[in-house]
RODREN-836068 format. One record per residue (C-alpha): residue number from 1; x, y, z; residue in one letter. Coordinates in steps of 0.001 Angstrom, whole numbers, plus 500000, padded with zeros to 6 digits. Example, Ala and Ser with C-alpha at 12.3 -4.5 7.8 and 13.67 -1.06 7.14 Angstrom:
% residues 2
<pt><torke>1</torke><xx>512300</xx><yy>495500</yy><zz>507800</zz><guvo>A</guvo></pt>
<pt><torke>2</torke><xx>513670</xx><yy>498940</yy><zz>507140</zz><guvo>S</guvo></pt>
//
This chain:
% residues 169
<pt><torke>1</torke><xx>682493</xx><yy>593574</yy><zz>142940</zz><guvo>M</guvo></pt>
<pt><torke>2</torke><xx>679883</xx><yy>596028</yy><zz>144007</zz><guvo>I</guvo></pt>
<pt><torke>3</torke><xx>676084</xx><yy>595140</yy><zz>143588</zz><guvo>L</guvo></pt>
<pt><torke>4</torke><xx>675651</xx><yy>598741</yy><zz>141657</zz><guvo>E</guvo></pt>
<pt><torke>5</torke><xx>678850</xx><yy>597455</yy><zz>138779</zz><guvo>S</guvo></pt>
<pt><torke>6</torke><xx>676671</xx><yy>595047</yy><zz>137178</zz><guvo>I</guvo></pt>
<pt><torke>7</torke><xx>672962</xx><yy>595675</yy><zz>137670</zz><guvo>M</guvo></pt>
<pt><torke>8</torke><xx>671077</xx><yy>599258</yy><zz>137124</zz><guvo>P</guvo></pt>
<pt><torke>9</torke><xx>670308</xx><yy>601280</yy><zz>140228</zz><guvo>D</guvo></pt>
<pt><torke>10</torke><xx>666777</xx><yy>600742</yy><zz>140429</zz><guvo>E</guvo></pt>
<pt><torke>11</torke><xx>667478</xx><yy>597173</yy><zz>141079</zz><guvo>R</guvo></pt>
<pt><torke>12</torke><xx>669053</xx><yy>596981</yy><zz>143547</zz><guvo>R</guvo></pt>
<pt><torke>13</torke><xx>666251</xx><yy>598673</yy><zz>145669</zz><guvo>F</guvo></pt>
<pt><torke>14</torke><xx>664642</xx><yy>595334</yy><zz>145607</zz><guvo>G</guvo></pt>
<pt><torke>15</torke><xx>664629</xx><yy>592031</yy><zz>144576</zz><guvo>Y</guvo></pt>
<pt><torke>16</torke><xx>668158</xx><yy>591371</yy><zz>141697</zz><guvo>F</guvo></pt>
<pt><torke>17</torke><xx>668744</xx><yy>589014</yy><zz>139289</zz><guvo>G</guvo></pt>
<pt><torke>18</torke><xx>672539</xx><yy>588346</yy><zz>139325</zz><guvo>D</guvo></pt>
<pt><torke>19</torke><xx>673536</xx><yy>587063</yy><zz>142862</zz><guvo>D</guvo></pt>
<pt><torke>20</torke><xx>676526</xx><yy>586205</yy><zz>142012</zz><guvo>R</guvo></pt>
<pt><torke>21</torke><xx>677987</xx><yy>589615</yy><zz>142776</zz><guvo>A</guvo></pt>
<pt><torke>22</torke><xx>679006</xx><yy>589260</yy><zz>146668</zz><guvo>V</guvo></pt>
<pt><torke>23</torke><xx>681962</xx><yy>589777</yy><zz>148178</zz><guvo>F</guvo></pt>
<pt><torke>24</torke><xx>683801</xx><yy>589868</yy><zz>144917</zz><guvo>G</guvo></pt>
<pt><torke>25</torke><xx>681058</xx><yy>587665</yy><zz>142472</zz><guvo>G</guvo></pt>
<pt><torke>26</torke><xx>681807</xx><yy>584850</yy><zz>144905</zz><guvo>R</guvo></pt>
<pt><torke>27</torke><xx>678029</xx><yy>583796</yy><zz>146652</zz><guvo>A</guvo></pt>
<pt><torke>28</torke><xx>678101</xx><yy>582740</yy><zz>150097</zz><guvo>W</guvo></pt>
<pt><torke>29</torke><xx>675730</xx><yy>579944</yy><zz>150127</zz><guvo>W</guvo></pt>
<pt><torke>30</torke><xx>675749</xx><yy>576528</yy><zz>147113</zz><guvo>P</guvo></pt>
<pt><torke>31</torke><xx>675267</xx><yy>577069</yy><zz>143359</zz><guvo>Q</guvo></pt>
<pt><torke>32</torke><xx>673005</xx><yy>575704</yy><zz>141646</zz><guvo>G</guvo></pt>
<pt><torke>33</torke><xx>670475</xx><yy>573735</yy><zz>144050</zz><guvo>D</guvo></pt>
<pt><torke>34</torke><xx>668188</xx><yy>574126</yy><zz>147944</zz><guvo>V</guvo></pt>
<pt><torke>35</torke><xx>669554</xx><yy>570641</yy><zz>150397</zz><guvo>G</guvo></pt>
<pt><torke>36</torke><xx>669644</xx><yy>568229</yy><zz>146937</zz><guvo>G</guvo></pt>
<pt><torke>37</torke><xx>666933</xx><yy>569270</yy><zz>144225</zz><guvo>V</guvo></pt>
<pt><torke>38</torke><xx>667903</xx><yy>571883</yy><zz>141345</zz><guvo>P</guvo></pt>
<pt><torke>39</torke><xx>666058</xx><yy>575082</yy><zz>141139</zz><guvo>Y</guvo></pt>
<pt><torke>40</torke><xx>662636</xx><yy>575004</yy><zz>139204</zz><guvo>G</guvo></pt>
<pt><torke>41</torke><xx>662263</xx><yy>571412</yy><zz>140089</zz><guvo>Q</guvo></pt>
<pt><torke>42</torke><xx>659581</xx><yy>570911</yy><zz>142726</zz><guvo>G</guvo></pt>
<pt><torke>43</torke><xx>660952</xx><yy>571794</yy><zz>146356</zz><guvo>A</guvo></pt>
<pt><torke>44</torke><xx>658820</xx><yy>575764</yy><zz>145125</zz><guvo>V</guvo></pt>
<pt><torke>45</torke><xx>656682</xx><yy>575723</yy><zz>148613</zz><guvo>M</guvo></pt>
<pt><torke>46</torke><xx>659454</xx><yy>574554</yy><zz>150808</zz><guvo>S</guvo></pt>
<pt><torke>47</torke><xx>661343</xx><yy>577194</yy><zz>149563</zz><guvo>E</guvo></pt>
<pt><torke>48</torke><xx>658981</xx><yy>579977</yy><zz>149805</zz><guvo>S</guvo></pt>
<pt><torke>49</torke><xx>658517</xx><yy>578792</yy><zz>153761</zz><guvo>Y</guvo></pt>
<pt><torke>50</torke><xx>662298</xx><yy>579365</yy><zz>154385</zz><guvo>G</guvo></pt>
<pt><torke>51</torke><xx>661396</xx><yy>582611</yy><zz>152084</zz><guvo>A</guvo></pt>
<pt><torke>52</torke><xx>659082</xx><yy>583756</yy><zz>154433</zz><guvo>D</guvo></pt>
<pt><torke>53</torke><xx>660993</xx><yy>583012</yy><zz>157814</zz><guvo>A</guvo></pt>
<pt><torke>54</torke><xx>664198</xx><yy>584589</yy><zz>156633</zz><guvo>V</guvo></pt>
<pt><torke>55</torke><xx>661330</xx><yy>587434</yy><zz>155812</zz><guvo>L</guvo></pt>
<pt><torke>56</torke><xx>660250</xx><yy>587057</yy><zz>159188</zz><guvo>I</guvo></pt>
<pt><torke>57</torke><xx>664079</xx><yy>587688</yy><zz>160518</zz><guvo>V</guvo></pt>
<pt><torke>58</torke><xx>664657</xx><yy>590225</yy><zz>158930</zz><guvo>H</guvo></pt>
<pt><torke>59</torke><xx>662062</xx><yy>592341</yy><zz>159852</zz><guvo>F</guvo></pt>
<pt><torke>60</torke><xx>662765</xx><yy>591083</yy><zz>163703</zz><guvo>A</guvo></pt>
<pt><torke>61</torke><xx>666275</xx><yy>592970</yy><zz>163209</zz><guvo>Y</guvo></pt>
<pt><torke>62</torke><xx>664499</xx><yy>595888</yy><zz>162091</zz><guvo>V</guvo></pt>
<pt><torke>63</torke><xx>662765</xx><yy>596004</yy><zz>164757</zz><guvo>V</guvo></pt>
<pt><torke>64</torke><xx>665551</xx><yy>595192</yy><zz>167630</zz><guvo>F</guvo></pt>
<pt><torke>65</torke><xx>667241</xx><yy>598592</yy><zz>165333</zz><guvo>V</guvo></pt>
<pt><torke>66</torke><xx>664061</xx><yy>600717</yy><zz>164987</zz><guvo>V</guvo></pt>
<pt><torke>67</torke><xx>662090</xx><yy>599560</yy><zz>169208</zz><guvo>S</guvo></pt>
<pt><torke>68</torke><xx>665824</xx><yy>600227</yy><zz>171060</zz><guvo>G</guvo></pt>
<pt><torke>69</torke><xx>665606</xx><yy>603652</yy><zz>170262</zz><guvo>F</guvo></pt>
<pt><torke>70</torke><xx>662426</xx><yy>604570</yy><zz>171161</zz><guvo>L</guvo></pt>
<pt><torke>71</torke><xx>663883</xx><yy>601415</yy><zz>174111</zz><guvo>L</guvo></pt>
<pt><torke>72</torke><xx>666718</xx><yy>602677</yy><zz>175933</zz><guvo>I</guvo></pt>
<pt><torke>73</torke><xx>665471</xx><yy>606505</yy><zz>176898</zz><guvo>P</guvo></pt>
<pt><torke>74</torke><xx>662423</xx><yy>604758</yy><zz>178304</zz><guvo>L</guvo></pt>
<pt><torke>75</torke><xx>664618</xx><yy>601913</yy><zz>180065</zz><guvo>G</guvo></pt>
<pt><torke>76</torke><xx>666807</xx><yy>605095</yy><zz>181428</zz><guvo>V</guvo></pt>
<pt><torke>77</torke><xx>663588</xx><yy>607290</yy><zz>182365</zz><guvo>W</guvo></pt>
<pt><torke>78</torke><xx>661029</xx><yy>604529</yy><zz>183798</zz><guvo>R</guvo></pt>
<pt><torke>79</torke><xx>664569</xx><yy>601942</yy><zz>185664</zz><guvo>G</guvo></pt>
<pt><torke>80</torke><xx>664586</xx><yy>599637</yy><zz>183796</zz><guvo>W</guvo></pt>
<pt><torke>81</torke><xx>668633</xx><yy>597977</yy><zz>183770</zz><guvo>R</guvo></pt>
<pt><torke>82</torke><xx>668732</xx><yy>595770</yy><zz>180840</zz><guvo>W</guvo></pt>
<pt><torke>83</torke><xx>668538</xx><yy>598694</yy><zz>178379</zz><guvo>T</guvo></pt>
<pt><torke>84</torke><xx>671403</xx><yy>600163</yy><zz>180048</zz><guvo>R</guvo></pt>
<pt><torke>85</torke><xx>673424</xx><yy>596985</yy><zz>179869</zz><guvo>G</guvo></pt>
<pt><torke>86</torke><xx>676157</xx><yy>596290</yy><zz>178336</zz><guvo>V</guvo></pt>
<pt><torke>87</torke><xx>675860</xx><yy>593856</yy><zz>176244</zz><guvo>R</guvo></pt>
<pt><torke>88</torke><xx>672154</xx><yy>595507</yy><zz>175176</zz><guvo>Y</guvo></pt>
<pt><torke>89</torke><xx>673803</xx><yy>597790</yy><zz>173816</zz><guvo>R</guvo></pt>
<pt><torke>90</torke><xx>676921</xx><yy>596683</yy><zz>172119</zz><guvo>V</guvo></pt>
<pt><torke>91</torke><xx>674690</xx><yy>594413</yy><zz>170430</zz><guvo>L</guvo></pt>
<pt><torke>92</torke><xx>672077</xx><yy>597137</yy><zz>169627</zz><guvo>H</guvo></pt>
<pt><torke>93</torke><xx>675125</xx><yy>599684</yy><zz>168192</zz><guvo>G</guvo></pt>
<pt><torke>94</torke><xx>676583</xx><yy>596399</yy><zz>166355</zz><guvo>A</guvo></pt>
<pt><torke>95</torke><xx>673215</xx><yy>595507</yy><zz>164168</zz><guvo>A</guvo></pt>
<pt><torke>96</torke><xx>672157</xx><yy>599309</yy><zz>163478</zz><guvo>I</guvo></pt>
<pt><torke>97</torke><xx>676310</xx><yy>599690</yy><zz>162508</zz><guvo>G</guvo></pt>
<pt><torke>98</torke><xx>676536</xx><yy>596581</yy><zz>160482</zz><guvo>Y</guvo></pt>
<pt><torke>99</torke><xx>673375</xx><yy>598342</yy><zz>158443</zz><guvo>V</guvo></pt>
<pt><torke>100</torke><xx>675512</xx><yy>600999</yy><zz>158131</zz><guvo>A</guvo></pt>
<pt><torke>101</torke><xx>678456</xx><yy>599600</yy><zz>156697</zz><guvo>F</guvo></pt>
<pt><torke>102</torke><xx>676799</xx><yy>597610</yy><zz>153852</zz><guvo>E</guvo></pt>
<pt><torke>103</torke><xx>674681</xx><yy>600599</yy><zz>153267</zz><guvo>Q</guvo></pt>
<pt><torke>104</torke><xx>678748</xx><yy>602945</yy><zz>152737</zz><guvo>V</guvo></pt>
<pt><torke>105</torke><xx>680339</xx><yy>599640</yy><zz>151717</zz><guvo>F</guvo></pt>
<pt><torke>106</torke><xx>677001</xx><yy>598727</yy><zz>149031</zz><guvo>H</guvo></pt>
<pt><torke>107</torke><xx>677315</xx><yy>595312</yy><zz>150122</zz><guvo>I</guvo></pt>
<pt><torke>108</torke><xx>673484</xx><yy>593954</yy><zz>149587</zz><guvo>T</guvo></pt>
<pt><torke>109</torke><xx>671998</xx><yy>592409</yy><zz>152731</zz><guvo>C</guvo></pt>
<pt><torke>110</torke><xx>672900</xx><yy>588335</yy><zz>152868</zz><guvo>P</guvo></pt>
<pt><torke>111</torke><xx>669361</xx><yy>587715</yy><zz>154196</zz><guvo>L</guvo></pt>
<pt><torke>112</torke><xx>667503</xx><yy>590105</yy><zz>150832</zz><guvo>T</guvo></pt>
<pt><torke>113</torke><xx>669478</xx><yy>587768</yy><zz>149092</zz><guvo>L</guvo></pt>
<pt><torke>114</torke><xx>669116</xx><yy>584015</yy><zz>150866</zz><guvo>W</guvo></pt>
<pt><torke>115</torke><xx>665564</xx><yy>585223</yy><zz>150111</zz><guvo>E</guvo></pt>
<pt><torke>116</torke><xx>665742</xx><yy>585988</yy><zz>147689</zz><guvo>Y</guvo></pt>
<pt><torke>117</torke><xx>667253</xx><yy>583075</yy><zz>145993</zz><guvo>R</guvo></pt>
<pt><torke>118</torke><xx>664829</xx><yy>580929</yy><zz>148022</zz><guvo>L</guvo></pt>
<pt><torke>119</torke><xx>661955</xx><yy>582386</yy><zz>145978</zz><guvo>R</guvo></pt>
<pt><torke>120</torke><xx>663764</xx><yy>581592</yy><zz>143077</zz><guvo>G</guvo></pt>
<pt><torke>121</torke><xx>664081</xx><yy>584369</yy><zz>141592</zz><guvo>G</guvo></pt>
<pt><torke>122</torke><xx>660313</xx><yy>585106</yy><zz>141523</zz><guvo>A</guvo></pt>
<pt><torke>123</torke><xx>660561</xx><yy>588483</yy><zz>143275</zz><guvo>G</guvo></pt>
<pt><torke>124</torke><xx>657082</xx><yy>589115</yy><zz>145663</zz><guvo>A</guvo></pt>
<pt><torke>125</torke><xx>655565</xx><yy>586912</yy><zz>147691</zz><guvo>P</guvo></pt>
<pt><torke>126</torke><xx>652606</xx><yy>585507</yy><zz>147052</zz><guvo>H</guvo></pt>
<pt><torke>127</torke><xx>650875</xx><yy>585570</yy><zz>151160</zz><guvo>A</guvo></pt>
<pt><torke>128</torke><xx>649617</xx><yy>588098</yy><zz>152596</zz><guvo>F</guvo></pt>
<pt><torke>129</torke><xx>651790</xx><yy>589492</yy><zz>155831</zz><guvo>V</guvo></pt>
<pt><torke>130</torke><xx>655439</xx><yy>588545</yy><zz>153417</zz><guvo>P</guvo></pt>
<pt><torke>131</torke><xx>653594</xx><yy>591347</yy><zz>151359</zz><guvo>R</guvo></pt>
<pt><torke>132</torke><xx>653451</xx><yy>593118</yy><zz>153845</zz><guvo>L</guvo></pt>
<pt><torke>133</torke><xx>656444</xx><yy>592664</yy><zz>155517</zz><guvo>L</guvo></pt>
<pt><torke>134</torke><xx>658430</xx><yy>593184</yy><zz>151904</zz><guvo>Q</guvo></pt>
<pt><torke>135</torke><xx>656574</xx><yy>596558</yy><zz>151696</zz><guvo>T</guvo></pt>
<pt><torke>136</torke><xx>657602</xx><yy>597691</yy><zz>155560</zz><guvo>V</guvo></pt>
<pt><torke>137</torke><xx>661320</xx><yy>596603</yy><zz>154196</zz><guvo>L</guvo></pt>
<pt><torke>138</torke><xx>662340</xx><yy>597165</yy><zz>150950</zz><guvo>F</guvo></pt>
<pt><torke>139</torke><xx>661285</xx><yy>601264</yy><zz>149102</zz><guvo>H</guvo></pt>
<pt><torke>140</torke><xx>662739</xx><yy>602716</yy><zz>146406</zz><guvo>R</guvo></pt>
<pt><torke>141</torke><xx>665418</xx><yy>605552</yy><zz>147729</zz><guvo>W</guvo></pt>
<pt><torke>142</torke><xx>667669</xx><yy>606977</yy><zz>145930</zz><guvo>P</guvo></pt>
<pt><torke>143</torke><xx>670919</xx><yy>604640</yy><zz>147970</zz><guvo>S</guvo></pt>
<pt><torke>144</torke><xx>672152</xx><yy>608467</yy><zz>149193</zz><guvo>P</guvo></pt>
<pt><torke>145</torke><xx>669315</xx><yy>608630</yy><zz>150995</zz><guvo>V</guvo></pt>
<pt><torke>146</torke><xx>670000</xx><yy>605158</yy><zz>153470</zz><guvo>F</guvo></pt>
<pt><torke>147</torke><xx>673371</xx><yy>606326</yy><zz>153667</zz><guvo>T</guvo></pt>
<pt><torke>148</torke><xx>672096</xx><yy>609581</yy><zz>155826</zz><guvo>G</guvo></pt>
<pt><torke>149</torke><xx>669546</xx><yy>607539</yy><zz>157850</zz><guvo>L</guvo></pt>
<pt><torke>150</torke><xx>671788</xx><yy>604879</yy><zz>158536</zz><guvo>Y</guvo></pt>
<pt><torke>151</torke><xx>674348</xx><yy>606675</yy><zz>158850</zz><guvo>L</guvo></pt>
<pt><torke>152</torke><xx>671921</xx><yy>609641</yy><zz>161659</zz><guvo>G</guvo></pt>
<pt><torke>153</torke><xx>670826</xx><yy>606757</yy><zz>163691</zz><guvo>L</guvo></pt>
<pt><torke>154</torke><xx>674233</xx><yy>605296</yy><zz>164111</zz><guvo>V</guvo></pt>
<pt><torke>155</torke><xx>675579</xx><yy>608978</yy><zz>165801</zz><guvo>A</guvo></pt>
<pt><torke>156</torke><xx>671248</xx><yy>608576</yy><zz>168253</zz><guvo>W</guvo></pt>
<pt><torke>157</torke><xx>673082</xx><yy>605286</yy><zz>169110</zz><guvo>A</guvo></pt>
<pt><torke>158</torke><xx>676383</xx><yy>606827</yy><zz>169713</zz><guvo>L</guvo></pt>
<pt><torke>159</torke><xx>674276</xx><yy>609908</yy><zz>170756</zz><guvo>F</guvo></pt>
<pt><torke>160</torke><xx>672316</xx><yy>607515</yy><zz>173334</zz><guvo>Y</guvo></pt>
<pt><torke>161</torke><xx>675554</xx><yy>605737</yy><zz>174991</zz><guvo>W</guvo></pt>
<pt><torke>162</torke><xx>677354</xx><yy>609626</yy><zz>175523</zz><guvo>W</guvo></pt>
<pt><torke>163</torke><xx>674691</xx><yy>610552</yy><zz>177432</zz><guvo>R</guvo></pt>
<pt><torke>164</torke><xx>673099</xx><yy>606989</yy><zz>178664</zz><guvo>W</guvo></pt>
<pt><torke>165</torke><xx>676923</xx><yy>605321</yy><zz>179624</zz><guvo>P</guvo></pt>
<pt><torke>166</torke><xx>675588</xx><yy>601403</yy><zz>179962</zz><guvo>P</guvo></pt>
<pt><torke>167</torke><xx>675920</xx><yy>600178</yy><zz>183515</zz><guvo>D</guvo></pt>
<pt><torke>168</torke><xx>678923</xx><yy>597993</yy><zz>184013</zz><guvo>H</guvo></pt>
<pt><torke>169</torke><xx>678178</xx><yy>595385</yy><zz>186357</zz><guvo>D</guvo></pt>
//
């Protein structure tokens, strides 16, 4: 079941209420508690730290994808061998390919769901840096904009693979 089928479209682009919509109506995490503590009964601070940690990992994922588009041609120009390595190029292509796959098939990112779940459905973080990171990561643009952007980035990654093929050492 896709997320749009159970919630208004405007709620898909940020935090949303029914996290059971993932993967055919079954969530992929334990239901009802985090670390043995039921939601709404303590552990709020540790859940907030956990949610902030997930947000930072999510931001690092985005930085990896975006920086790859800058570092690959720069590395070719500067002669950096690691930017032509098969492992790096496959990881970079798979990272943007996964994001495009999620968008095309209307799957919400597991990191987004995990962060939302750890916040107990509260939405935005309270600390400055997590709020800043969340502002950078989440936008309220229409779905076709994201689809076009991600598919364009996949095409760009494929162009890089064709233009500067990885070394097979």
